[in-house]
Steps between C-alpha positions, in 0.01 A plus 500: 500500500214635289377675813831691513457620146141595573608706802763680293243575230254637754764725650623623164168599352554742218188685603663615823814622328318665212258679729779639713670660200801448278861608537666638809579833657763625738414489869406830659324606817123549488442366152153523347306178456567449126876507557476265797284264294756497221786438741306231684421317176874468438563395860239224478614385157863475611412325826270247341755428228747393769227301676402319179866423426532335842179301447647368177806386694274329755322311224824400327660380824188312611460337158860378517450368854731754666285589800771704681543725194121530467476603867772764455318639197172514694677703768653724233156547347369602843792738545416660166147575624640649821731718288204601285315602816790722607508663157124562510542671837765724344256587221223565753721734699523737201125514434312819573160327519393325820305228316807412291723487810250285685428255218867459410581448866238228529618342175858504629387337826326223308797435269724485807267261683474270200875519437588411858262204484698342215744275680445156346373354175183404687448861609448598137172311512382745766593811303186712508484796265137585575588809706770603253242484221252710698761764583621497140144571391494796740822637349363449150195706595707773663743520210223487241315785669819707519592438138180440298533354154405752228218390268 
């Protein structure tokens, strides 16, 4: 079960959320990159909060020997990643920058793929966030370039 916690920690890296921005903004067509980054930070934070909550349920159920409940929570955790993917696509659709649209689309695809792969407790062992990390790094770079930190 430590591996589950490790996966949740990897996915919820504060660096990703901080680099994307703080707060949220109302959705609008053709938003500039800083606004999309801010909105996406909230989308990711909310989605990964639900995912982490489900992982906690998996651990609790597995620790108590309730495998059916653990399996249901794994599936719910996967569903939360699929939902996150859909929300990222919504964010991407409002972006005015092609690199933001593309990277968010790829990130959404990866969250969806990983989410759909979560069907059993054993499938959690195959959760691979390598591509998510790489795409997150791309978004961090894009958002950092669009909203440089003053010195």
